[in-house]
N, C-alpha and C positions, 0 to 999 in steps of 0.2 A: 732222445727218449729213453727212459729207463725201461729195462726189460722186466717182464713179470713172469715168474716161474711158479707154477702150481703143481705140487706133488699129490697125486690122488692115491697112489699105492706104492708099496715098497717095504723092504725089510727094515726093522728098527725095533726099539724097545719102548716106543711111546705107549702110555697107558691107554691110548685110544685105538691101538692095533686090534685087528680082528673084530671090528665092530659088528660084523654080521653074525658072529658066533657068541656075542656077549650082550649083556644088558647094561653095560657100563654107562653111567649117566652122561659121559662126555660125548657119546655117540650123537651125531647130528643127521637129520634127514638129508637125502641126496638133493632134494629140491632146495633146501636151505643153502647147501654148499654151492649149488649152481647159481643161486641168486647173488651170493657173495662174489663169486667169480665174475659174473657179468658186471656187477657194480664196480669191481676193481679195474676191469678192462676199460670201462667207460671213463673212470677218473683218470687213468693213465693216458688214454688217447686224447681226451679233451684238453689235457694240459700241454699238448705239444704244438699249439699254435696253428691248428688247421683252420682254414678260412674257406668260405664259399666262393667259387669262381663266379665272376660277373658282378661283384660288388666292390667298389673302390671306397671303402669307408675311411681310408687314410687321409683323404682330402677333407676340407671343411664341409660340414653337413649342409651348408647353405648353397653349395655348388651342385647344380643339376644339369647345367648345359655348358659346353665349352666350344668357343669359336676357334677354328684353326684356319686362318688365312694361308694362302700360298707362301711358302718360305721364300725369302730373298736369297740372293747368292752373290758373293764376292769372288767366287771361283769361276774359272774359265771352262770348267767341266760341263759338258753338254747335258742339259736337262736334269742335273742331279737334284736340284731343289724340288722339281716336280715329282720325281720318284720318291723322295723322302717324305714330302707332304702327303702324298696319296697313301703311303705305307703307314704313316702315323695315324691318319684318319681311320684306316681300316683296323688298326690295332686298338684304338679307343672304342670303336664300334663293337669289336669282337670281345674285348675283355671287360668292358665296363657297361654300366647302364646310363651313362651320361648321354644327353642329347648332343650330338656333334653337329656343329654348323660349319660349313665349308669356307666361310669368309668372316671378316670382321663384322660383328653384329652387336648393336647396342643392347639388345635384350639378353645377351648371353651372360651367364654368371661369371665366366672367366674366359680369358683369351690366351691362347698359346701361340707365341710368335717365334720363328726361327730364322736364322741367317746362316747359310753355308759359308764358312770362312775358307775352307780348302778341302780338296778331295784328290788324293794321290794314290797311285798304284805302283809299288816297287817290286821288281822281279825277285822271286825266291828260288825257283827251280827252272832248269832249261831242258829241252829235248836234246838228247845226246847226238841224234842224227841231224836234225835241222838247225839246232842252236836257238830255236825259238823259245821264248819264255812260256812255260805251261802252268805256272802258278804265281800268284802275286800277293803281297801284303798290301791290303787296301786300308787307307787311313782317311777318315772323314772328321773334320772339325766343324762344329756347329754352335753358334750362339743361341741359347734357348732361354725364354722367359715366359712364365705363366703368371698372370696377374688376375685379380678378381675385378668385379665391376667398379670398385672404387679406386682401382689403380694399385692396390697393395700387392706386393710381390709375394707369390706363394712358392714358386720354384724359380731358381735362376742359376744358369751356368754360362759364364761368358765364353768359355771355350770347351764345350762338351766334346770329348774325344772318343771316337769309336774306331777300332781296327780289328781286322781278322784276315785270315788267309783264304783265298779263293782260287779255283782253277779257272783258267782262261782259254778260250777257244779261238781267239783272233789275235791280231797284233796288240801288244800292250797299250800303245797310245790310244787305241780305239776301244778300250775295255768298257768305258762308261757309255759308249755310243751304241753298242750292240744290244739287241733284245735277247739276252741269254739267261739261262737259269742262275748263273752266278750273280748277275746284276739284280735279279729279282730277290735272290736270297740275301744279298747285301742290304737291300731296302727293308726286307722283313726283319732281319737281325737287328738293324739299327733301330727300327720302330719298337720292337719288343724290348730292347734294352732301355731305350729312352723312357717309354711309358712305365716300365717297372720302376725306374729310378724316381720318376715324378710321383708315382703312387706311394712309394715307400719312404720318400724323403720327408714328408710333412710330419 
């Protein structure tokens, strides 16, 4: 965004200086200057791409409802597909005005399907005293497809990759099995990133 600088007073040799003490024809009423300032700020801010939260106008206007059936999983990770499905549904409900249907529905304008290909957690840092891993790099790969009611692909990624660092409070092999803030955050982060990519990709 370009910055807007308005100088209302100051030293200089402009012929419009000391307007209050002269009858110079270039003098302008304060109300007129204020109107110009407001108009300029309006033009600058509206050109910066601001959008109203809760509207997903990036997708085709014919889409008003999205069916999101439970994700499938090719991973051995316990209930990862359930966590991600629930998080994606919540994200669509929170950020958009689409009617979200929790399973495959013939009346839906679009269907979002996902298959978890893999979910891994690799240790990053260890406790110096116990030797136990205290943080891990979690990587989740998901096949994602969004199609409209005619079967036309709107968004597709055969290997959508998400990864981030998380603190762990239990043994690393059981990271996905525990009901911890880290697992909840992982699900929310994945859903937020995926929904953003879908809405902005079209």
